[in-house]
N, C-alpha and C positions, 0 to 999 in steps of 0.2 A: 574439478571438484573431487575431493578425496572421499572415497567411500569408507565408512567405518565398519566394524564387525557386524555380520548379518544378524546373529542372534540377539544382541542388545537392541537393535533397531526394531526387530519384530516384537520384542518384549515391551518396548515403549509404546508401539502401536496398540498392542493388546491392552496395556495398562490405560492408555488414553480412552479406549472404547469403554472399559469398565468404569473408570473414574467419572467420566462425563455422563454416562448413562445413569449412574447412581444419583447424580445431581438433578437430572432433568425431568423425570416423568411427571411430577406433581406441580411443577412451576407454572405460573400463569403469565409471566411477563419476562422480557429479556433482562438479564443481569445488568446492573449499572455499577458493578464493583470495579474499581480501578485495580491496576496491577499491584499486588501486595505480596512480597516474598514470604511474609509470615503465614499466608494462607496456602502456599504451594504444597503439594504432596511431597512426602519424603522420597528419597531414592531416585532411580533413573528418570522417572516421569518428571519430577520437579526440576531435575537438571536439564532436561530437554526443553522444558518451558522457558527456563532462564536463557538457554542458548537461542531459542526462537526469538525472544525479545531482543537479545543482543544483535541478531541478524537484522531485525527491523530497525533498530536504533543506529547501528554502525555497519551498514551493508557493505560500504566500500572497503572496510578493513576486514570483515569476517569472511566475505566471499568475493574477493577481488577478481577472481578469474571469471565470474559470472556477470560483472558489471562493467560497462563501457562509459556510462555517464558518471560524472563526478558528483554522485548523489547517494543518499541513503533513503530507504523506504520511509523513514520518519519525516522526510521533507513533505510528503503528502498525507502521512498518517501521524498526526500530531501526538506527541508524547506517547509514542508507541501504539497509536490507534485507540486511545482511551478518551478522546475528546469528541463530543457530539459535533457533527458537521465539520469535523476535521479528519475525515478518513477513519471514522471509528470502526473498530473490530467488534464492539460489544453486540452480541447476538448474531454476528455475521455467519458463524459456523453453521447455524441451523437453517440458513437460507439456501444451502446447497444440498443436493444437486439442483440446478436451475437452468432454464432456457436462456441462451445467450444469442442475441440478434447478430452480433458481429461474427461469431463462429458458426451460426446457423445450426446449432446442435445443443443438446443438454450437456452442461459442463459440471465438473466437480470443483471443489475449492482448490485442489492442486492445479487445475487448469487455469483458474483465475490468478493464482500466484504466478504461474508461468507467464501469463499475459503481462503482469507487472514487470517481470524481468525482461521480457522481449520489447516492450514499448517504453515504459517509464524509465527503466534502467538502461535501455538501448543495448541489452546484453543477451544472455542465454539463460534458460531456466535450469535450476538444479534438477537432477534426475528425481523422479517421484519417490523412489525408494531410498534416496540419500538421507543421511542424518540431517542435513540442512532443511530439506523439504519437510521431513517429519517434524522437525523442531518448530518450524514456522506454523504448521498446521496445529501442533499441540498448543502453541501459545495462543492462537486465535480461538481454538476450542476452549481453552481455559478461561479466556475472557468472556466467552459465550455461555459459560456454565449456567444452568438453570433456565435456558431458553428452550421452549418446545420445538420439536423438529419440524422441518418443512414449512417454515414461516417465510413470508415475503422478506425482501431486503429491508433491514431496519431503517426507519426514517432518519435516525441519527447518523447513518452512513452517507447520506446524500448531501449535496450542496445546492439544492434547488432554490433558485430565486427567479422572480419575474424580470426578464431582461427588458431594457428600454427598447422602444420601437425603432429608433434610429440606429444607424451604424455607429460603432464606437469612435469617439474623437481621439485619434492617436496623438495629436499635438497636445491636447489637454492631458492625455495619459502620460506623455513624456515629462511634462511638468510635475505631475503628481509622483511619477516614479522617482524623479530626481530628489524630490522633497521627502518621500515616505519610504522608499524601497532601496535606493542606491547605497545607503549606509551599510546594508547587509549583503545585498546581491551585487554590488559594484556598479559603477556608472556604465560599464559595457556589458552588464548582465552575466559576468563570468563567475560570480559566486566566490567561494573560498573554501577554507578548511572546514568551516561549520555550515555555512549557508550554501544552498545549491545554485548552480548556474541556471539562468532562466532562458537563455538562448545560446547559440554557438555549438560547436562540435562536441562539447562535453555535457550537453543538456539532454533532456528527454527528447525522443524522436517525434516525428509528425504524426505517428499513429497513436500516441499516448492520449489517455483521457484528458489530461491537463492541456493538451494542444487544442481542445475544443473551447470556444469562447464562453459557452454557457457554464461549463464545469469550472474553468479558471475564474470566471467572475464570481461564482458562488464561493469558491475556496478563498479567494482574496477578501470577499465581503465578510465572511465569518471568522477568518483566522489571521488576517494581516492588518497592519504591520505586526511583527512578532512582539514588539514592545508595547503595542496598544491595539490588540485585536478588536475587531468589530467597531472601529471608529471611522471607517470609510462608508460612504453611501453606496448603494447599488450602482448608481451612475458613475461614481468615481472608480469603483472596482471594475466596472465594465470598460471604462476608458483605459485604465492601467492594463487590463488583460488584452485589449486591442493593440496597445503599444507593444507589449511583450511579445505577442504572437505575430507581430509584423516582421519579426527578425528571422533569420535563417536558423535552421536546426537540422539534425540528422534525419535522413529519410528512413522509414521503416523498410527493412529488407524482407519483403513478403515471401520471396522464394528461397530464403535460407533454409537449410535442412536442420531440423531439430531431431537429434537421435540420442537415445540413452543406452548405456552399456547393457548388454543382455545379462540375464541372471540364470544360474542353474536352478533346477527345480527344488533342490535342497534348501534354497534360501527361504522358501515359503513353508 
């Protein structure tokens, strides 16, 4: 990851704080505004928000050194995180800091983004003070403008569905996958230049949220197939998820060391 000049990043962080604070105090509900370049602030802050969206939409190309999976963040955060029940970022900024059961500690939004790089991208997180991390946070904050602070995780961010009581029918899932999914993700789940791999060595690892049957079922139910979302029943989505998750994928490397470059005090 290439670090940019220190002063511009610090200026962007300060501008983020001022711009979003100005929007938020009197708002009563999360923003539902989609990403619109016409509403972005001028200057460095607007540029970083644009860059943050570019990272979400084209992760493999913008930060290739941090990604091992052949995936972009937009694979799980539909249309850059602007679609309800499609990994929406709307209102998400104000849900942090929050308690995280997996980490057994209170985490920040930067921690949550780092999780995505470690698990879903099967890679490594950008340093918290890097331009890349600042830009992603700025983008999510901009989409969350007008949301009061310290709110619970927005319902629009979730993929909750009531799962069938029986185990998924993988045979039925394989038939449905061939008919409804293979055209984009490939018969062997390898994906391609546009669509992500669903299993194999270039997919998300076994620690990712999408590797859990409940989360994948909800995501498939609400968002798939890409050309006809929300046309599968919960049962069909459940069977497809069971089939997809029956395949091998990378193992999460729990004991890998995550270290960021030290900074001189003058950076701050």
